C-alpha positions as CSV (number, residue, x, y, z in Angstrom):
1,M,7.6,-8.8,4.1
2,I,4.2,-10.1,2.5
3,S,4.0,-12.7,-0.3
4,S,2.6,-11.2,-3.6
5,S,0.2,-14.1,-3.6
6,I,-1.6,-11.6,-0.2
7,V,-1.6,-8.3,-1.7
8,R,-2.9,-9.9,-5.0
9,S,-5.9,-11.3,-2.6
10,Q,-6.9,-8.9,-1.0
11,S,-9.8,-6.7,-2.4
12,I,-8.6,-2.9,-0.7
13,H,-5.1,-1.9,-0.7
14,L,-3.0,1.0,-0.3
15,V,0.3,2.2,-2.1
16,T,2.8,4.8,-0.4
17,G,6.3,5.4,0.0
18,L,8.9,6.9,2.3
19,L,10.8,9.5,0.3
20,V,12.4,12.3,0.1
21,N,15.9,13.9,1.0
22,H,15.8,17.4,1.3
23,D,17.3,18.2,-1.8
24,H,14.3,16.8,-3.5
25,A,12.0,18.7,-2.3
26,W,9.8,20.8,-4.2
27,N,10.9,24.0,-2.3
28,S,13.7,25.2,-0.8
29,D,12.3,25.3,2.5
30,D,10.4,22.5,2.4
31,N,12.9,19.9,4.7
32,R,9.8,17.1,5.1
33,Q,10.6,17.2,8.8
34,D,7.3,15.6,9.3
35,E,7.4,12.9,6.6
36,T,8.2,10.0,9.1
37,G,6.3,7.4,8.0
38,A,5.0,6.4,11.5
39,W,1.1,6.9,10.3
40,L,1.8,3.7,8.8
41,L,1.5,2.0,12.4
42,D,-1.8,3.5,13.3
43,P,-4.1,0.9,14.2
44,L,-6.6,1.9,12.0
45,L,-4.9,0.7,9.0
46,D,-4.2,-2.7,10.4
47,N,-7.3,-4.2,8.4
48,I,-6.2,-3.7,5.0
49,T,-2.6,-4.2,3.1
50,K,-0.2,-2.0,2.1
51,T,2.6,-1.4,-0.3
52,V,5.4,0.9,0.7
53,Y,8.0,1.9,-1.4
54,D,11.1,3.6,0.2
55,S,13.7,5.6,-2.5
56,D,16.0,8.4,-0.9
57,I,14.6,7.7,2.8
58,F,15.5,11.0,4.8
59,L,14.5,10.3,8.3
60,T,16.6,11.2,11.2
61,D,15.4,11.1,15.1
62,E,14.1,14.9,14.5
63,N,11.2,13.5,12.6
64,I,9.8,12.4,15.7
65,M,8.2,14.3,18.2
66,T,9.1,12.0,21.0
67,N,11.7,9.7,22.0
68,M,9.8,7.3,23.8
69,I,9.6,4.9,21.1
70,L,13.1,5.1,20.5
71,D,14.3,4.9,24.2
72,R,12.5,1.2,23.7
73,F,15.2,-0.3,21.0
74,A,17.9,0.8,22.2
75,K,20.2,3.1,19.8
76,Q,18.3,2.3,16.6
77,T,17.6,5.8,14.6
78,W,14.2,6.3,13.7
79,K,15.0,5.6,10.1
80,E,16.5,2.2,11.7
81,Y,13.1,1.3,13.5
82,I,10.2,2.4,11.1
83,L,12.2,0.8,7.9
84,K,12.4,-2.8,10.9
85,S,8.7,-2.5,12.2
86,L,7.6,-1.7,8.6
87,S,9.4,-4.3,7.4
88,I,8.4,-7.9,9.9
89,R,4.4,-6.9,9.7
90,N,2.4,-9.2,7.7
91,D,0.4,-6.6,6.1
92,I,3.1,-4.6,4.8
93,D,5.1,-5.3,1.6
94,L,8.0,-2.8,1.7
95,R,9.8,-2.3,-1.6
96,P,13.0,-0.3,-3.0
97,I,12.3,1.4,-5.6
98,A,14.9,3.7,-7.7
99,Q,15.6,7.3,-7.2
100,Y,14.0,9.8,-9.5
101,K,14.9,13.4,-8.2
102,K,11.9,15.6,-7.7
103,S,9.3,12.8,-9.1
104,Q,7.7,12.3,-5.7
105,E,4.3,9.8,-5.6
106,C,4.2,9.7,-9.3
107,P,6.8,6.9,-9.9
108,Y,5.4,4.1,-6.9
109,Y,2.2,5.4,-8.2
110,I,2.8,4.3,-11.8
111,T,5.1,1.0,-10.6
112,Y,2.6,0.0,-8.8
113,I,0.4,-0.1,-11.8
114,I,2.7,-1.3,-14.1
115,D,4.0,-4.7,-11.6
116,H,0.1,-5.4,-10.4
117,Y,-2.0,-4.7,-13.9
118,Y,-2.7,-7.9,-14.6
119,D,-3.5,-8.8,-10.7
120,L,-4.4,-5.5,-9.4
121,P,-6.7,-5.5,-6.3
122,E,-10.4,-4.6,-6.9
123,I,-10.1,-1.1,-4.9
124,I,-6.7,1.0,-4.1
125,L,-5.7,3.9,-2.1
126,F,-2.8,5.9,-3.3
127,S,-1.0,8.0,-0.8
128,H,1.6,10.6,-0.6
129,G,4.5,10.0,1.9
130,R,3.0,12.0,4.3
131,P,-0.7,12.2,3.4
132,Q,-1.8,14.2,6.8
133,G,-0.2,17.1,5.2
134,H,-3.0,17.6,2.5
135,N,-5.7,16.2,4.7
136,P,-5.5,16.1,8.5
137,N,-8.2,13.8,8.7
138,I,-7.3,11.5,6.3
139,I,-6.2,8.5,8.1
140,K,-9.8,8.7,10.3
141,Q,-11.4,8.8,6.7
142,W,-9.9,6.0,5.2
143,S,-10.6,4.2,7.8
144,W,-14.5,4.8,7.4
145,F,-14.3,3.8,3.8
146,I,-12.6,0.8,4.3
147,Q,-15.1,0.0,6.8
148,Q,-18.2,1.0,4.3
149,V,-16.5,-1.4,1.8
150,Q,-15.9,-4.2,3.5
151,Q,-19.7,-4.4,5.1
152,D,-21.4,-3.7,1.4
153,K,-21.5,-6.9,-0.1
154,Q,-23.9,-6.1,-3.1
155,R,-21.1,-3.4,-4.0
156,H,-22.8,-0.3,-4.0
157,F,-20.9,2.3,-1.6
158,F,-17.6,2.3,-4.1
159,N,-17.7,0.2,-7.5
160,S,-16.4,0.4,-11.1
161,S,-19.5,3.2,-11.8
162,I,-18.1,5.5,-9.1
163,G,-14.7,4.7,-10.1
164,Y,-12.4,7.5,-8.8
165,I,-12.6,9.8,-5.8
166,S,-10.4,12.3,-4.1
167,S,-8.8,11.8,-1.0
168,N,-7.1,15.6,-0.2
169,C,-9.5,18.1,1.6
170,G,-11.4,19.6,-0.8
171,S,-9.2,21.4,-2.5
172,Y,-8.5,22.1,-6.1
173,V,-6.8,23.9,-8.9
174,K,-6.5,25.1,-12.3
175,R,-3.8,23.9,-14.6
176,Y,-4.2,25.8,-18.6
177,T,-0.6,25.3,-19.9
178,R,1.2,22.2,-17.9
179,S,-1.6,19.3,-19.2
180,R,-1.8,19.5,-22.7
181,P,1.9,18.5,-23.6
182,I,0.9,15.5,-21.3
183,L,-2.0,14.0,-22.5
184,D,-0.6,14.9,-26.0
185,L,2.5,12.7,-25.3
186,L,0.4,10.0,-23.8
187,G,-2.4,10.1,-26.9
188,Y,-4.9,12.0,-26.1
189,E,-6.3,13.9,-28.9
190,R,-7.4,17.5,-29.3
191,T,-10.4,18.9,-29.8
192,V,-12.1,21.4,-32.1
193,D,-12.8,23.2,-29.6
194,P,-10.6,26.5,-30.0
195,L,-10.0,26.1,-26.6
196,A,-8.3,23.3,-26.7
197,N,-4.4,24.6,-26.5
198,Q,-5.8,25.8,-23.4
199,I,-6.7,22.9,-21.7
200,K,-10.2,24.7,-21.0
201,A,-11.7,21.3,-20.9
202,L,-9.1,19.2,-19.0
203,C,-7.4,21.7,-16.6
204,L,-9.1,21.4,-13.2
205,G,-7.6,19.6,-10.9
206,T,-7.3,18.1,-7.5
207,Y,-4.4,20.2,-5.2
208,C,-0.9,19.3,-5.6
209,C,0.5,16.1,-4.3
210,A,-2.9,14.1,-5.3
211,Q,-3.9,11.0,-3.5
212,F,-7.1,9.3,-4.5
213,I,-9.2,5.9,-4.4
214,I,-9.3,4.1,-7.0
215,H,-11.1,1.0,-8.7
216,R,-9.4,-1.0,-10.5
217,S,-11.6,-1.0,-13.9
218,R,-10.2,2.7,-14.0
219,I,-6.6,1.7,-14.4
220,L,-7.4,-1.3,-16.8
221,Q,-8.9,1.1,-19.4
222,H,-5.8,1.6,-20.9
223,P,-3.1,-1.1,-21.4
224,I,-0.3,-1.7,-19.9
225,S,1.9,0.5,-22.4
226,F,0.0,3.7,-21.5
227,W,1.4,3.1,-18.1
228,R,5.3,2.2,-19.3
229,L,5.1,5.6,-21.2
230,A,3.6,7.6,-18.1
231,L,6.5,6.1,-16.2
232,K,8.5,6.8,-18.9
233,I,7.4,10.8,-19.0
234,V,7.8,10.9,-14.9
235,I,11.5,10.0,-15.1
236,D,12.6,12.4,-18.1
237,M,10.5,14.9,-16.5
238,N,12.1,14.4,-13.3
239,D,8.3,15.9,-12.0
240,C,5.7,15.1,-10.9
241,S,4.0,18.3,-11.1
242,H,2.1,17.6,-14.1
243,F,0.7,14.3,-13.0
244,E,-0.9,15.9,-9.8
245,H,-3.8,17.8,-11.4
246,I,-4.6,15.5,-14.5
247,W,-4.8,12.0,-12.5
248,H,-8.8,12.2,-12.2
249,V,-8.5,12.7,-16.2
250,L,-6.0,9.6,-16.6
251,F,-8.7,7.6,-14.8
252,G,-11.7,8.1,-16.6
253,E,-13.2,11.6,-14.8
254,P,-14.2,14.5,-17.0
255,G,-11.8,17.5,-17.1
256,E,-13.7,19.2,-14.0
257,L,-13.6,16.9,-11.4
258,D,-16.8,16.8,-9.5
259,Q,-16.5,18.2,-6.4
260,Q,-18.6,15.6,-4.7
261,K,-16.4,12.8,-5.4
262,N,-14.2,13.2,-2.4
263,L,-13.5,11.2,0.2
264,A,-13.7,14.3,2.7
265,V,-17.2,15.2,1.4
266,W,-18.4,11.5,1.7
267,Y,-17.5,11.8,5.2
268,E,-18.4,14.8,6.2
269,Q,-22.0,13.6,4.6
270,A,-22.3,10.6,6.9
271,H,-21.2,12.8,9.6
272,P,-23.6,16.0,10.0
273,E,-22.3,16.3,13.3
274,L,-18.9,17.8,12.4
275,I,-17.6,21.1,13.3
276,E,-14.3,21.2,11.1
277,R,-14.9,20.7,7.6
278,C,-12.7,20.4,4.5
279,S,-12.8,23.6,2.2
280,T,-14.1,23.4,-2.0
281,D,-12.2,26.7,-3.3
282,I,-11.5,27.1,-7.0
283,V,-8.4,28.1,-7.3
284,E,-7.3,30.0,-10.5
285,D,-3.6,29.3,-11.8
């Protein structure tokens, strides 16, 4: 486990979690068997520090496609192996977090913000526990993004002016009714727009299980009390679905998130030779 002083000193940081129990999955047929945590050991991510929250972990030998790794470590289960592997690395800070039923990534996103509010790294990659499920090329795209940032001495590539980009694979979904109560609780004022009750101006969000890259200035635009209230709302609701579609609003983006503010789009523009590309469908809900 790495010390907090090492975490603070990094300009780029990744935050994720290892969860969940089958009973905590959103859908009854979603057994999360592909949430192994193995992606955290990918060499492409070796050059940044990572905070990994573990809660109610449901990792078994069946979660891994091959037993070759397990054979090297005697009778260890995959859960034992991955937790041990993460805990001994000097680039990973493995932290426990309370069990919040069906709250998914929201508690560890907000817990990290609260814990590090006064010493945030400049750029943070917030990631779902199985990021490839919502962007199959995300590890490669993250690696490219990190390289660009580290080579950009003038901070033109990603800075406070840009502030936020989504890391999902370009799909967007509208939410007309779920967001307004949360925004009201967090202190967002209703406008004179007659459509305000429908969140017409604040209805377009990234696809579920939101993953994004954020500049710390977007977090600091709210006082720490705002984030403490956000965490309380998530815990009280035992539900993260509302936040999944309004993260960009909380971080200062307009209701209709610019489709160009997407890591996959940036990566594809930098690699025009790519054949497989993410869709950018607008889905009404």
